[in-house]
VOGUTOR-374337 format. One record per residue: residue in three letters; chain; x, z, y of N, C-alpha, C in turn. Coordinates in nm, 3 decimals. Layout:
vomi, kolvex, nX, nZ, nY, caX, caZ, caY, cX, cZ, cY
ALA, A, X, Z, Y, X, Z, Y, X, Z, Y
...
//
This chain:
vomi, kolvex, nX, nZ, nY, caX, caZ, caY, cX, cZ, cY
MET, A, 11.209, 29.351, 13.178, 11.330, 29.350, 13.208, 11.384, 29.445, 13.288
VAL, A, 11.500, 29.473, 13.259, 11.601, 29.580, 13.302, 11.599, 29.588, 13.440
THR, A, 11.548, 29.703, 13.519, 11.587, 29.699, 13.671, 11.739, 29.747, 13.694
ALA, A, 11.770, 29.721, 13.809, 11.918, 29.751, 13.850, 11.933, 29.882, 13.876
ILE, A, 12.031, 29.986, 13.900, 12.028, 30.139, 13.934, 12.082, 30.115, 14.026
THR, A, 12.013, 30.176, 14.134, 12.062, 30.173, 14.282, 12.102, 30.324, 14.299
THR, A, 12.199, 30.293, 14.383, 12.233, 30.409, 14.455, 12.155, 30.540, 14.462
ARG, A, 12.028, 30.519, 14.540, 11.951, 30.660, 14.516, 11.906, 30.684, 14.391
THR, A, 11.875, 30.606, 14.311, 11.840, 30.673, 14.167, 11.931, 30.740, 14.117
ARG, A, 12.080, 30.707, 14.151, 12.192, 30.799, 14.103, 12.200, 30.914, 14.154
ILE, A, 12.182, 30.921, 14.238, 12.207, 31.085, 14.343, 12.073, 31.151, 14.300
THR, A, 11.932, 31.099, 14.316, 11.846, 31.182, 14.319, 11.805, 31.193, 14.191
GLY, A, 11.780, 31.126, 14.127, 11.767, 31.166, 13.973, 11.620, 31.092, 13.961
THR, A, 11.556, 30.995, 14.067, 11.413, 30.963, 14.007, 11.406, 30.921, 13.879
ALA, A, 11.255, 30.826, 13.876, 11.250, 30.802, 13.680, 11.319, 30.702, 13.705
MET, A, 11.362, 30.648, 13.597, 11.454, 30.544, 13.522, 11.404, 30.450, 13.428
THR, A, 11.418, 30.339, 13.405, 11.419, 30.271, 13.273, 11.479, 30.347, 13.174
ASP, A, 11.475, 30.325, 13.031, 11.445, 30.353, 12.924, 11.634, 30.291, 12.885
ALA, A, 11.677, 30.209, 12.936, 11.780, 30.146, 12.971, 11.873, 30.217, 13.035
ALA, A, 11.872, 30.260, 13.148, 11.937, 30.308, 13.199, 11.939, 30.481, 13.155
ALA, A, 11.895, 30.548, 13.062, 11.886, 30.670, 13.075, 11.993, 30.669, 12.955
LEU, A, 11.941, 30.586, 12.883, 12.036, 30.547, 12.727, 12.247, 30.515, 12.792
TYR, A, 12.183, 30.462, 12.878, 12.363, 30.425, 12.943, 12.404, 30.553, 12.989
ARG, A, 12.333, 30.632, 13.035, 12.397, 30.789, 13.113, 12.412, 30.863, 12.989
LEU, A, 12.331, 30.855, 12.888, 12.387, 30.977, 12.773, 12.533, 30.951, 12.716
PHE, A, 12.522, 30.779, 12.673, 12.613, 30.716, 12.637, 12.779, 30.738, 12.682
ALA, A, 12.735, 30.726, 12.830, 12.871, 30.744, 12.921, 12.900, 30.921, 12.923
TRP, A, 12.788, 30.984, 12.912, 12.798, 31.155, 12.929, 12.872, 31.187, 12.768
LEU, A, 12.835, 31.132, 12.692, 12.836, 31.240, 12.549, 12.916, 31.112, 12.432
SER, A, 12.977, 30.991, 12.548, 13.137, 30.958, 12.464, 13.220, 31.000, 12.457
PRO, A, 13.328, 31.013, 12.355, 13.458, 31.081, 12.340, 13.520, 31.032, 12.505
GLY, A, 13.504, 30.936, 12.580, 13.574, 30.873, 12.679, 13.528, 30.997, 12.793
TYR, A, 13.452, 31.001, 12.804, 13.391, 31.143, 12.898, 13.485, 31.274, 12.949
PRO, A, 13.542, 31.253, 13.057, 13.704, 31.359, 13.031, 13.671, 31.499, 13.052
VAL, A, 13.561, 31.531, 12.951, 13.536, 31.699, 12.892, 13.636, 31.760, 12.789
GLY, A, 13.693, 31.691, 12.754, 13.823, 31.729, 12.664, 13.758, 31.776, 12.543
ALA, A, 13.626, 31.683, 12.441, 13.587, 31.760, 12.329, 13.740, 31.729, 12.240
PHE, A, 13.784, 31.592, 12.262, 13.896, 31.605, 12.140, 13.971, 31.686, 12.085
SER, A, 13.995, 31.802, 12.210, 14.110, 31.902, 12.166, 14.022, 32.042, 12.078
TYR, A, 13.871, 31.996, 12.079, 13.846, 32.151, 11.982, 13.812, 32.091, 11.813
SER, A, 13.837, 32.182, 11.730, 13.764, 32.156, 11.619, 13.662, 32.292, 11.594
HIS, A, 13.667, 32.375, 11.676, 13.556, 32.438, 11.598, 13.573, 32.517, 11.495
GLY, A, 13.702, 32.577, 11.503, 13.750, 32.653, 11.376, 13.752, 32.551, 11.249
LEU, A, 13.767, 32.450, 11.237, 13.776, 32.367, 11.119, 13.893, 32.365, 11.115
GLU, A, 13.989, 32.356, 11.183, 14.132, 32.340, 11.159, 14.166, 32.486, 11.039
GLN, A, 14.137, 32.593, 11.097, 14.170, 32.698, 11.043, 14.088, 32.713, 10.835
ALA, A, 13.983, 32.616, 10.862, 13.918, 32.643, 10.764, 13.966, 32.499, 10.640
ILE, A, 14.030, 32.441, 10.704, 14.097, 32.311, 10.603, 14.229, 32.380, 10.548
GLU, A, 14.322, 32.453, 10.674, 14.460, 32.551, 10.629, 14.399, 32.624, 10.503
ALA, A, 14.296, 32.697, 10.548, 14.251, 32.794, 10.444, 14.198, 32.716, 10.311
GLY, A, 14.201, 32.603, 10.315, 14.137, 32.563, 10.195, 13.972, 32.563, 10.163
TYR, A, 13.887, 32.563, 10.241, 13.768, 32.560, 10.246, 13.719, 32.455, 10.257
ALA, A, 13.767, 32.347, 10.292, 13.720, 32.230, 10.366, 13.842, 32.112, 10.328
THR, A, 13.877, 32.049, 10.179, 13.985, 31.980, 10.167, 13.952, 31.828, 10.165
ASP, A, 13.868, 31.789, 10.160, 13.787, 31.669, 10.122, 13.673, 31.587, 10.212
ALA, A, 13.655, 31.486, 10.159, 13.551, 31.409, 10.243, 13.421, 31.515, 10.220
GLU, A, 13.372, 31.525, 10.059, 13.263, 31.621, 10.034, 13.242, 31.766, 10.112
SER, A, 13.402, 31.842, 10.050, 13.368, 32.001, 10.126, 13.376, 32.019, 10.312
CYS, A, 13.415, 31.849, 10.365, 13.407, 31.875, 10.459, 13.280, 31.858, 10.561
CYS, A, 13.197, 31.766, 10.460, 13.085, 31.735, 10.523, 12.968, 31.859, 10.475
GLU, A, 13.012, 31.923, 10.403, 12.932, 32.076, 10.370, 12.938, 32.160, 10.421
TRP, A, 13.084, 32.152, 10.507, 13.100, 32.287, 10.641, 13.049, 32.216, 10.721
LEU, A, 13.044, 32.101, 10.741, 12.965, 32.022, 10.884, 12.817, 32.069, 10.884
ARG, A, 12.760, 32.065, 10.777, 12.639, 32.059, 10.752, 12.583, 32.172, 10.782
ASP, A, 12.659, 32.325, 10.742, 12.623, 32.464, 10.796, 12.654, 32.461, 10.946
VAL, A, 12.754, 32.360, 10.995, 12.791, 32.450, 11.160, 12.639, 32.371, 11.242
VAL, A, 12.694, 32.224, 11.188, 12.538, 32.177, 11.264, 12.374, 32.204, 11.227
GLY, A, 12.359, 32.292, 11.140, 12.208, 32.311, 11.065, 12.188, 32.446, 11.086
GLN, A, 12.299, 32.523, 11.084, 12.277, 32.684, 11.102, 12.394, 32.735, 11.195
GLY, A, 12.464, 32.664, 11.250, 12.573, 32.720, 11.342, 12.535, 32.658, 11.537
ALA, A, 12.621, 32.636, 11.555, 12.667, 32.645, 11.751, 12.566, 32.481, 11.721
GLY, A, 12.581, 32.378, 11.604, 12.522, 32.287, 11.665, 12.334, 32.305, 11.688
PHE, A, 12.292, 32.420, 11.593, 12.121, 32.448, 11.617, 12.122, 32.510, 11.759
SER, A, 12.213, 32.613, 11.752, 12.210, 32.688, 11.901, 12.191, 32.649, 12.018
ASP, A, 12.316, 32.517, 12.003, 12.327, 32.464, 12.146, 12.220, 32.402, 12.155
THR, A, 12.124, 32.350, 12.040, 12.046, 32.233, 12.101, 11.921, 32.295, 12.168
VAL, A, 11.912, 32.474, 12.129, 11.798, 32.506, 12.201, 11.840, 32.522, 12.302
PHE, A, 11.963, 32.567, 12.343, 11.991, 32.630, 12.506, 11.957, 32.482, 12.535
LEU, A, 12.018, 32.384, 12.524, 12.016, 32.269, 12.646, 11.834, 32.253, 12.649
MET, A, 11.767, 32.261, 12.526, 11.650, 32.232, 12.525, 11.557, 32.319, 12.658
GLU, A, 11.618, 32.482, 12.643, 11.544, 32.549, 12.705, 11.592, 32.494, 12.901
ALA, A, 11.716, 32.473, 12.904, 11.764, 32.469, 13.017, 11.736, 32.275, 13.083
HIS, A, 11.681, 32.235, 12.988, 11.631, 32.127, 13.036, 11.463, 32.142, 13.068
ARG, A, 11.406, 32.247, 13.026, 11.283, 32.243, 13.039, 11.284, 32.344, 13.185
ALA, A, 11.334, 32.421, 13.198, 11.326, 32.523, 13.341, 11.384, 32.399, 13.421
THR, A, 11.477, 32.328, 13.450, 11.535, 32.252, 13.527, 11.381, 32.163, 13.549
LYS, A, 11.357, 32.093, 13.476, 11.208, 32.040, 13.488, 11.160, 32.060, 13.582
VAL, A, 11.063, 32.182, 13.588, 10.997, 32.253, 13.656, 11.049, 32.358, 13.748
CYS, A, 11.215, 32.340, 13.791, 11.260, 32.381, 13.903, 11.208, 32.540, 13.884
ASP, A, 11.240, 32.604, 13.781, 11.243, 32.732, 13.743, 11.403, 32.812, 13.730
ARG, A, 11.448, 32.841, 13.907, 11.553, 32.854, 13.875, 11.588, 33.014, 13.859
ALA, A, 11.544, 33.129, 13.805, 11.475, 33.209, 13.727, 11.524, 33.204, 13.585
ARG, A, 11.465, 33.089, 13.534, 11.457, 33.076, 13.403, 11.600, 33.009, 13.349
LEU, A, 11.646, 32.952, 13.412, 11.766, 32.853, 13.445, 11.899, 32.918, 13.434
ALA, A, 11.858, 33.042, 13.476, 11.986, 33.165, 13.524, 11.982, 33.249, 13.392
GLU, A, 11.839, 33.285, 13.377, 11.876, 33.342, 13.211, 11.937, 33.276, 13.099
VAL, A, 11.879, 33.145, 13.080, 11.932, 33.078, 12.982, 12.086, 33.058, 13.003
ALA, A, 12.123, 33.044, 13.150, 12.244, 32.990, 13.138, 12.322, 33.134, 13.084
GLU, A, 12.289, 33.273, 13.138, 12.365, 33.376, 13.096, 12.379, 33.397, 12.952
LEU, A, 12.221, 33.333, 12.919, 12.282, 33.397, 12.753, 12.364, 33.252, 12.703
ALA, A, 12.350, 33.184, 12.710, 12.423, 33.050, 12.650, 12.555, 33.116, 12.658
ALA, A, 12.630, 33.170, 12.818, 12.749, 33.183, 12.802, 12.782, 33.312, 12.727
ALA, A, 12.714, 33.384, 12.675, 12.750, 33.509, 12.655, 12.725, 33.495, 12.477
PHE, A, 12.670, 33.396, 12.438, 12.644, 33.376, 12.271, 12.759, 33.331, 12.196
ALA, A, 12.866, 33.282, 12.264, 12.977, 33.234, 12.158, 13.046, 33.356, 12.073
THR, A, 13.040, 33.365, 11.952, 13.125, 33.492, 11.907, 13.286, 33.498, 11.857
THR, A, 13.339, 33.415, 11.927, 13.449, 33.425, 11.931, 13.540, 33.374, 12.110
ARG, A, 13.682, 33.448, 12.148, 13.723, 33.374, 12.225, 13.735, 33.216, 12.234
GLU, A, 13.788, 33.187, 12.117, 13.818, 33.056, 12.102, 13.677, 32.909, 12.166
LEU, A, 13.595, 33.005, 12.066, 13.462, 32.935, 12.063, 13.409, 32.932, 12.195
ALA, A, 13.419, 33.019, 12.300, 13.353, 33.038, 12.443, 13.457, 32.938, 12.522
LEU, A, 13.579, 32.958, 12.495, 13.654, 32.852, 12.563, 13.643, 32.693, 12.544
GLU, A, 13.584, 32.699, 12.411, 13.539, 32.559, 12.386, 13.433, 32.513, 12.449
SER, A, 13.294, 32.582, 12.484, 13.179, 32.579, 12.548, 13.203, 32.568, 12.696
HIS, A, 13.307, 32.703, 12.786, 13.264, 32.700, 12.834, 13.352, 32.600, 12.916
ALA, A, 13.465, 32.543, 12.878, 13.554, 32.469, 12.929, 13.488, 32.311, 12.968
GLN, A, 13.424, 32.318, 12.845, 13.374, 32.185, 12.845, 13.213, 32.150, 12.969
GLY, A, 13.208, 32.267, 12.952, 13.082, 32.327, 13.038, 13.124, 32.242, 13.157
ALA, A, 13.209, 32.350, 13.229, 13.308, 32.351, 13.363, 13.295, 32.180, 13.368
ALA, A, 13.399, 32.104, 13.287, 13.450, 32.021, 13.329, 13.304, 31.890, 13.291
PHE, A, 13.203, 31.908, 13.233, 13.106, 31.796, 13.278, 13.072, 31.834, 13.390
LEU, A, 13.053, 31.980, 13.439, 12.994, 31.987, 13.575, 13.051, 31.889, 13.668
GLU, A, 13.199, 31.915, 13.694, 13.272, 31.880, 13.780, 13.291, 31.738, 13.774
ILE, A, 13.331, 31.655, 13.677, 13.228, 31.553, 13.634, 13.156, 31.436, 13.720
THR, A, 13.060, 31.498, 13.669, 12.935, 31.462, 13.673, 12.881, 31.430, 13.803
GLY, A, 12.897, 31.592, 13.825, 12.868, 31.613, 14.014, 12.950, 31.530, 14.101
LYS, A, 13.046, 31.441, 14.054, 13.111, 31.348, 14.101, 13.076, 31.189, 14.103
ALA, A, 13.007, 31.162, 14.000, 12.978, 31.043, 13.939, 12.832, 31.022, 13.917
TRP, A, 12.756, 31.126, 13.907, 12.599, 31.078, 13.840, 12.569, 31.271, 13.938
ASP, A, 12.578, 31.250, 14.025, 12.550, 31.367, 14.119, 12.341, 31.380, 14.140
CYS, A, 12.286, 31.515, 14.115, 12.169, 31.545, 14.140, 12.131, 31.642, 14.175
SER, A, 12.073, 31.652, 14.212, 12.005, 31.796, 14.277, 12.003, 31.926, 14.149
ALA, A, 11.986, 31.878, 14.030, 11.969, 31.997, 13.942, 12.096, 32.040, 13.922
LEU, A, 12.201, 31.997, 13.944, 12.347, 32.035, 13.939, 12.357, 32.143, 14.055
SER, A, 12.306, 32.095, 14.158, 12.341, 32.246, 14.242, 12.256, 32.336, 14.227
MET, A, 12.121, 32.307, 14.195, 12.043, 32.434, 14.138, 12.067, 32.527, 14.072
LEU, A, 12.211, 32.437, 13.955, 12.234, 32.532, 13.862, 12.333, 32.620, 13.924
ARG, A, 12.417, 32.553, 13.991, 12.562, 32.633, 14.059, 12.473, 32.745, 14.121
ALA, A, 12.413, 32.706, 14.215, 12.321, 32.835, 14.237, 12.250, 32.924, 14.214
CYS, A, 12.189, 32.916, 14.092, 12.160, 33.007, 14.059, 12.237, 33.069, 13.945
TRP, A, 12.376, 33.049, 13.892, 12.415, 33.110, 13.798, 12.581, 33.051, 13.842
ASP, A, 12.659, 33.143, 13.851, 12.774, 33.126, 13.941, 12.894, 33.141, 13.826
GLY, A, 12.870, 33.156, 13.652, 12.913, 33.045, 13.587, 12.969, 33.208, 13.464
PRO, A, 13.044, 33.163, 13.400, 13.126, 33.040, 13.331, 12.982, 32.965, 13.251
PHE, A, 12.987, 32.872, 13.270, 12.867, 32.729, 13.219, 12.893, 32.674, 13.083
ALA, A, 12.780, 32.743, 13.001, 12.816, 32.693, 12.844, 12.779, 32.533, 12.874
TYR, A, 12.860, 32.447, 12.800, 12.856, 32.306, 12.765, 12.695, 32.257, 12.732
PRO, A, 12.611, 32.314, 12.665, 12.478, 32.222, 12.652, 12.387, 32.252, 12.784
VAL, A, 12.385, 32.383, 12.802, 12.314, 32.401, 12.936, 12.362, 32.299, 13.051
ALA, A, 12.504, 32.290, 13.066, 12.547, 32.185, 13.165, 12.429, 32.056, 13.169
VAL, A, 12.469, 31.994, 12.997, 12.411, 31.876, 12.982, 12.241, 31.894, 12.982
GLY, A, 12.194, 31.998, 12.958, 12.053, 31.980, 12.971, 11.978, 31.981, 13.077
CYS, A, 12.080, 32.013, 13.179, 12.012, 32.038, 13.338, 12.011, 31.926, 13.374
ALA, A, 12.153, 31.859, 13.346, 12.192, 31.693, 13.393, 12.089, 31.588, 13.375
ALA, A, 12.071, 31.641, 13.223, 11.968, 31.515, 13.198, 11.829, 31.545, 13.271
ALA, A, 11.762, 31.664, 13.243, 11.656, 31.673, 13.310, 11.648, 31.600, 13.516
GLY, A, 11.763, 31.672, 13.545, 11.801, 31.606, 13.696, 11.772, 31.461, 13.697
HIS, A, 11.812, 31.372, 13.605, 11.841, 31.269, 13.623, 11.697, 31.167, 13.494
GLU, A, 11.614, 31.323, 13.499, 11.447, 31.243, 13.439, 11.479, 31.163, 13.298
ILE, A, 11.561, 31.200, 13.237, 11.617, 31.143, 13.126, 11.540, 31.266, 13.002
ASP, A, 11.432, 31.232, 12.897, 11.408, 31.257, 12.832, 11.445, 31.362, 12.729
LEU, A, 11.399, 31.472, 12.674, 11.423, 31.608, 12.604, 11.496, 31.527, 12.493
ALA, A, 11.372, 31.479, 12.411, 11.439, 31.415, 12.252, 11.568, 31.354, 12.243
PRO, A, 11.580, 31.244, 12.355, 11.735, 31.157, 12.340, 11.831, 31.238, 12.386
THR, A, 11.799, 31.297, 12.435, 11.897, 31.419, 12.527, 11.977, 31.495, 12.424
ALA, A, 11.878, 31.548, 12.365, 11.933, 31.653, 12.210, 12.016, 31.543, 12.102
THR, A, 11.929, 31.457, 12.074, 11.972, 31.366, 11.962, 12.126, 31.336, 12.067
ALA, A, 12.143, 31.278, 12.139, 12.280, 31.269, 12.172, 12.391, 31.349, 12.151
TYR, A, 12.349, 31.410, 12.215, 12.445, 31.613, 12.237, 12.457, 31.619, 12.043
LEU, A, 12.353, 31.647, 12.018, 12.403, 31.701, 11.873, 12.474, 31.561, 11.764
HIS, A, 12.486, 31.469, 11.819, 12.537, 31.362, 11.741, 12.651, 31.340, 11.796
ALA, A, 12.688, 31.376, 11.932, 12.809, 31.404, 11.953, 12.892, 31.525, 11.935
PHE, A, 12.849, 31.664, 11.918, 12.900, 31.703, 11.822, 12.925, 31.728, 11.732
ALA, A, 12.846, 31.640, 11.631, 12.872, 31.599, 11.515, 12.977, 31.533, 11.493
ALA, A, 12.977, 31.427, 11.604, 13.079, 31.344, 11.545, 13.209, 31.377, 11.602
ASN, A, 13.276, 31.481, 11.662, 13.356, 31.488, 11.744, 13.430, 31.588, 11.646
LEU, A, 13.284, 31.677, 11.540, 13.376, 31.769, 11.444, 13.489, 31.649, 11.308
VAL, A, 13.350, 31.557, 11.264, 13.428, 31.470, 11.193, 13.527, 31.389, 11.233
SER, A, 13.549, 31.386, 11.355, 13.672, 31.299, 11.418, 13.798, 31.407, 11.388
ALA, A, 13.763, 31.531, 11.410, 13.850, 31.645, 11.374, 13.936, 31.637, 11.217
ALA, A, 13.782, 31.603, 11.149, 13.830, 31.610, 10.969, 13.915, 31.517, 10.929
VAL, A, 13.815, 31.376, 10.987, 13.972, 31.270, 10.991, 14.114, 31.280, 10.981
ARG, A, 14.137, 31.340, 11.115, 14.242, 31.357, 11.152, 14.353, 31.493, 11.075
LEU, A, 14.239, 31.602, 11.039, 14.331, 31.715, 10.995, 14.361, 31.685, 10.819
VAL, A, 14.249, 31.648, 10.752, 14.223, 31.651, 10.618, 14.393, 31.562, 10.554
PRO, A, 14.427, 31.483, 10.575, 14.328, 31.377, 10.657, 14.239, 31.263, 10.576
LEU, A, 14.175, 31.206, 10.626, 14.031, 31.130, 10.571, 14.066, 31.018, 10.607
GLY, A, 14.025, 30.914, 10.549, 14.057, 30.771, 10.599, 13.898, 30.735, 10.682
GLN, A, 13.901, 30.644, 10.799, 13.842, 30.595, 10.866, 13.650, 30.588, 10.771
THR, A, 13.652, 30.498, 10.678, 13.514, 30.492, 10.579, 13.500, 30.646, 10.583
ASP, A, 13.585, 30.684, 10.509, 13.490, 30.859, 10.477, 13.429, 30.941, 10.635
GLY, A, 13.480, 30.946, 10.687, 13.431, 30.986, 10.806, 13.326, 30.898, 10.852
GLN, A, 13.302, 30.778, 10.837, 13.134, 30.734, 10.886, 13.056, 30.762, 10.782
LYS, A, 13.080, 30.765, 10.650, 12.989, 30.825, 10.557, 12.980, 30.951, 10.595
MET, A, 13.061, 31.072, 10.638, 13.035, 31.239, 10.662, 12.888, 31.175, 10.787
THR, A, 12.957, 31.123, 10.909, 12.849, 31.067, 10.999, 12.704, 31.020, 10.965
ALA, A, 12.694, 30.942, 10.891, 12.584, 30.868, 10.853, 12.486, 31.008, 10.742
ALA, A, 12.585, 31.070, 10.659, 12.504, 31.184, 10.593, 12.423, 31.258, 10.694
LEU, A, 12.506, 31.292, 10.794, 12.468, 31.422, 10.849, 12.329, 31.361, 10.953
GLU, A, 12.326, 31.218, 10.984, 12.197, 31.219, 11.025, 12.060, 31.280, 11.026
PRO, A, 12.058, 31.283, 10.893, 11.893, 31.315, 10.863, 11.878, 31.481, 10.880
LEU, A, 12.018, 31.545, 10.856, 11.992, 31.693, 10.938, 12.026, 31.714, 11.086
VAL, A, 12.081, 31.583, 11.150, 12.073, 31.579, 11.309, 11.913, 31.618, 11.343
ALA, A, 11.837, 31.532, 11.307, 11.686, 31.514, 11.321, 11.636, 31.607, 11.259
GLU, A, 11.647, 31.677, 11.155, 11.572, 31.805, 11.141, 11.597, 31.940, 11.232
THR, A, 11.743, 31.903, 11.259, 11.768, 32.074, 11.318, 11.746, 32.008, 11.477
ILE, A, 11.677, 31.906, 11.525, 11.645, 31.931, 11.652, 11.476, 31.972, 11.652
ALA, A, 11.423, 31.929, 11.533, 11.242, 31.938, 11.506, 11.277, 32.093, 11.499
ARG, A, 11.328, 32.175, 11.435, 11.337, 32.312, 11.445, 11.364, 32.385, 11.584
ALA, A, 11.487, 32.303, 11.638, 11.514, 32.371, 11.767, 11.383, 32.379, 11.860
LEU, A, 11.316, 32.265, 11.869, 11.188, 32.270, 11.967, 11.101, 32.353, 11.958
LEU, A, 11.097, 32.430, 11.805, 11.001, 32.500, 11.799, 11.081, 32.688, 11.812
GLU, A, 11.165, 32.671, 11.838, 11.253, 32.811, 11.833, 11.273, 32.843, 11.955
ASP, A, 11.187, 32.990, 11.999, 11.172, 33.072, 12.097, 11.373, 33.116, 12.122
VAL, A, 11.387, 33.056, 12.211, 11.561, 33.089, 12.280, 11.576, 33.234, 12.265
GLU, A, 11.464, 33.345, 12.287, 11.512, 33.491, 12.262, 11.536, 33.497, 12.113
ASN, A, 11.502, 33.405, 12.031, 11.484, 33.451, 11.882, 11.607, 33.348, 11.820
VAL, A, 11.669, 33.306, 11.902, 11.786, 33.187, 11.876, 11.896, 33.307, 11.792
CYS, A, 11.939, 33.260, 11.666, 12.064, 33.308, 11.602, 12.138, 33.189, 11.516
THR, A, 12.249, 33.230, 11.446, 12.323, 33.135, 11.386, 12.352, 33.218, 11.260
ALA, A, 12.381, 33.156, 11.141, 12.422, 33.195, 11.023, 12.540, 33.183, 10.938
THR, A, 12.673, 33.138, 11.024, 12.787, 33.094, 10.973, 12.913, 33.146, 10.999
LEU, A, 12.917, 33.271, 10.934, 12.991, 33.388, 10.942, 13.131, 33.334, 10.949
MET, A, 13.165, 33.261, 10.827, 13.268, 33.147, 10.813, 13.334, 33.123, 10.879
THR, A, 13.230, 33.025, 11.000, 13.302, 32.970, 11.121, 13.353, 33.059, 11.202
ASP, A, 13.287, 33.212, 11.233, 13.358, 33.280, 11.316, 13.507, 33.331, 11.246
ILE, A, 13.483, 33.344, 11.146, 13.594, 33.423, 11.060, 13.720, 33.336, 11.116
CYS, A, 13.712, 33.175, 11.063, 13.797, 33.083, 11.083, 13.860, 33.074, 11.214
SER, A, 13.721, 33.094, 11.335, 13.733, 33.063, 11.511, 13.858, 33.169, 11.523
MET, A, 13.825, 33.339, 11.442, 13.919, 33.417, 11.520, 14.083, 33.398, 11.415
LYS, A, 14.028, 33.357, 11.284, 14.207, 33.360, 11.237, 14.311, 33.211, 11.320
HIS, A, 14.246, 33.145, 11.396, 14.287, 33.073, 11.414, 14.343, 33.053, 11.520
GLU, A, 14.342, 33.152, 11.638, 14.418, 33.222, 11.774, 14.537, 33.247, 11.704
THR, A, 14.560, 33.254, 11.558, 14.686, 33.302, 11.518, 14.777, 33.217, 11.444
GLN, A, 14.718, 33.050, 11.395, 14.760, 32.961, 11.288, 14.875, 32.939, 11.354
HIS, A, 14.961, 32.935, 11.265, 15.108, 32.925, 11.356, 15.118, 32.731, 11.392
THR, A, 15.093, 32.640, 11.312, 15.120, 32.492, 11.359, 14.928, 32.499, 11.395
ARG, A, 14.938, 32.426, 11.482, 14.739, 32.426, 11.583, 14.757, 32.224, 11.607
LEU, A, 14.695, 32.199, 11.575, 14.651, 32.057, 11.672, 14.528, 32.041, 11.771
PHE, A, 14.447, 32.170, 11.765, 14.371, 32.169, 11.809, 14.346, 32.294, 11.923
ARG, A, 14.274, 32.319, 12.007, 14.265, 32.492, 12.065, 14.139, 32.550, 12.023
SER, A, 14.066, 32.504, 11.910, 13.997, 32.567, 11.852, 13.992, 32.540, 11.745
//
């Protein structure tokens, strides 16, 4: 039987049922959560403009690289380390991870994408789903707040396990890029869902790799994404902020 979510549980982040944990992840990482995810394409808009991604197949290959070798992977590592540090109330470690993640973005627009969503997530979650972990993050690091660090901290504060948190975060990251591709190429909705389905094994593989990665050694291998992000800053016609 699923127990009711009491006000005390919501505020303090005490242990909860699996159903309650999933409910919060669905809420926090849904397109409806007001962090502005829909306004970012992670450089994909420029990649499409330049002809690197022109159909469902080429877009899916581009997203495979971003998820498995780019920010999808590094964000997952940062989320996991922030979650671990929060669970044991290691303020010094949490501050180190927050600082590293904030500095890790390779371009101005990618930094905006992460920091703006991180700030929005902290503000909204602090008002609707507050917990002491969010106060700890604000106390040990004065910002900017990378999005994966904010999510990892909140999940740990609400006693949500690491694996479902990472899966929900990486799914949301990939799904947002698929949505951008559907609008930009444009693609049909069925093609978009085929891309999402095709990325499922990669998401699981990326999470497994991230679990074993030392945060001090994290790196990306998506130079073209960085170049497209830099060129996007001066792209004449744009629908997205990155």
